[in-house]
N, C-alpha and C positions, 0 to 999 in steps of 0.2 A: 652480444649486440644489444645496445640500449633501446629500451622501448619509449617512445614518446607518449607522455601522458596526454589523454584528450582534454584535461582540464584546462591546460595553457591556451589552445586554440579557443575554447568556449569562453574562458575569461576575457580573452582579448576581443572577441566579438561583442561581449556584453559590454565591455568598457567603451568600445566603439560606439555602441548605441547610446550609452550615457553621456559620454564626451567624445562626440564624433570629431576624427581629424579635420583640422582647419588650415587653410593656406597661411603659411608663415608671414605673409605680407598684408593680404586684404581681409582674411578671416572666413572666407566662404568654405564650405564643405569640399574636402579633397578625399581620394581613395586611401591615402596613408599619410602617417605622421611625417613630419619633418620635410614636407615638400610645399611646392607652390602650385597653385591653379595655373591652367593654361595661358591665361591672359596675363598673369604676373610673371611667369616665366618667359613669355616673349617680350616682356618689357626689359628684362636683364640683358645687358650687353657683356658677353663673355669675351675675354681676351684671347685671340688666337693669332696664328701667323698672318700677315708679317709683323714682327715686332722687333725692337733693338735686341741685338744678341747679348747686350751687357745688363742694361737697365730694365728690358722688357716692356718699355712704353710702346704702345701699337703704332703702326703705319698704316696710312690709308692705302698707299702704294708701295709695293716692295721696291726698295732701292737697288740700284746696279751694284755689284761687288758686295763687298762684307756689309750685313744690316747693322749698321751703327747710327744711332742718333747723333745730331750736332753736340748736344751737351757732353755726351760720352766721348766723343772724338775730342773736343776741347778741354775736358777735364775728366779724365777716367775716375769712377768711383773707387773707394777703397775695397768695396765687396767685389766678389767675382761676377756672380750673375744675379739678377732679380727677376723673379716672375710673379704675376698676380692673376687671381682667377677672373675678377669682373671689373668693369668700370664703375668707380664710386660716383653715382649720379643720383638723380630723384628716384629711380626705380630700386636702387639698393641701399640709400641712406637710412630710410626707416627700418630696414630689416637689420642692418648692422648696428644701428643706435639701440634698437630693442635687444639685441644680442648683448651689446656691450654695457648698457646702463639699465636695461628693463628686465633682467633675470631670465631672459629667453633663451636659457641654455639647450632647450630642445632643437634649437637651430644648428647647434654645433656639428652633428653628423652630415646635414646638408652642405654646410660651409666646408667641411673637411673633404667632402666629396668632390666639391668644385676645385678646391686647392690641390687635392691628389691629381686631379686630371692636369691642371696647369703645371705642377711642379713635379711631375712624375721622374723627369730627367734628373732633377736635382736630389729627390728623395731616394732614388734607386742607387746614387753614388754616396750617399752620406752615412757617416759613421755616427753622428749625433745630431738630434734636434734640440735647439735651445730657443726658448720663448723670450721675447722682450719683457723685462720685468717691470712691475710697477712699483712706486714708492710705498713703503708700508702703511703709511696713513691713508694713501687712496685704496691700496688693497683692503684696509680695515674697513672703509666706508662702502666699497663695492663689493666686498666679500668673495671675489674671485677675480683671477687675472684672465681676460678674454683671450690673450695670447697664449697662456699655458693650456687653456681648455683645448684650443684648436691644435696645439703641438701635441698634446696627449692623443688626441683623436687620430692626427696623422701617424703617430708612432705606431699605434695600435694597427693601422691601416697597411703600412709598409714594413713592420717589424723593424723599427729603428728606435735605438735608446733615446729617451727624452730626459735631459737633466735641466730642471728648472730652478736649481739651486746655485748655478755658476754665476750668473750675473746679478749684480746689485745695483739698484737706482739709489745713488748716495744722497740725492737732495730732491725734494719735491718741486719740480719745474712748474711753471705756470703753463696754462693750456697753449698748445701750438696753434689752435684755431686764429685765424685772422693775422697770422703772422707772416712776414716774407720769408723767402728761402734763407737770406742771410740772418734774419731774427730768429728762426728756427734753429739754425746751426749753432748760433751763439747761446740760445736757450738751453741746449742739451750738452753744450761743450763741458766735459769733465763730469758730467752727471751720472756715469756708469762706471763701474769697477768689478773685479772679481770679488765674490764674496768671501770674507774672511774666514768664516766658519765651514767652508766647503773644503773638506779634506783632499788635498792632492788635486786641486782644481787645474794647476799648471800641467800635471801630468795627464789629467783628463783630456785636456785641449790639444797638447803637444803633438803635431804632425796629423791632427784629425780633419776631416771634411765635415764641416758643420753647416747645417741648415738653420738660419735664424727665422724665426716666425714672429709675425706681428699681423694685426687686423688690417690696417689701412697704409698704404705707401703714398705719402703726399709729396715731399720734396726729397725724402731719403735721409733727412738730418738724424733721425733716431735710430735707424738701422745703420747709418754709417758710425755713429758714435759707439753703437755696441760693436760693430765690426772692428774697429780700431783696438778696442780692449782685447777682442779674442785674437787679432793678428799679433799683437804685442805679446800675448801669452803662447804664441807658438802655433796657431792653427794652420793647417796646410792650405786649406780654401775655406771661404765664408761666402755662402749663397744666401740670398734673401727669399723668402716665400710669404706673401701676404694675400689675405682674402681678396682685397680691393685696391685699386689704383686710381689716384686722380690724375685725370688727363688733361 
């Protein structure tokens, strides 16, 4: 039986004295790393039932019959299901932008825990987790892909293989910000493909149940473009799991 060294807890307490854990949003002292203070926690809107069974957008009141939103009834998305952990709003925007652009990777375990609760039904059925890729120039400037960081945290949490070399962003698309739904779809059309140097990519995908991971679901244009590539390559199902959802 392994004996735990008393040095590790002592070092942890010493580090907490020198660099006390702080709220990931407002910076006040908190009891543990990678968490929020009570006030900031209350400000976050977590997405729970009722929501659309397909795209996951929350409903104020549960509809009669099958819970489908008007958009999914009118034009079913190419993915099977989408789920998001929180609403993208004033309370979460600064947190997500700090993680995405500000090197706040210490937030990844917190975000993955939120996503794990929201997407447990998807992840428990998944064969693979695939993150939405960044273009190589954006990856070079940012130094990490926030979707891949979340995907690997979820993979460890649920014991699902993560393959972050399957998809390639073939061109550097302009920012999706301030674009309409139609403009977003056009912006990413043809922007994703299977990575040429990923040996046996088609065999990896064929017949598999895949969870596609990204940080924010806005109109679904990016995840839909990625889903289409995976579908054409033989994926059995493609579900989408994001940290936040614009509502």
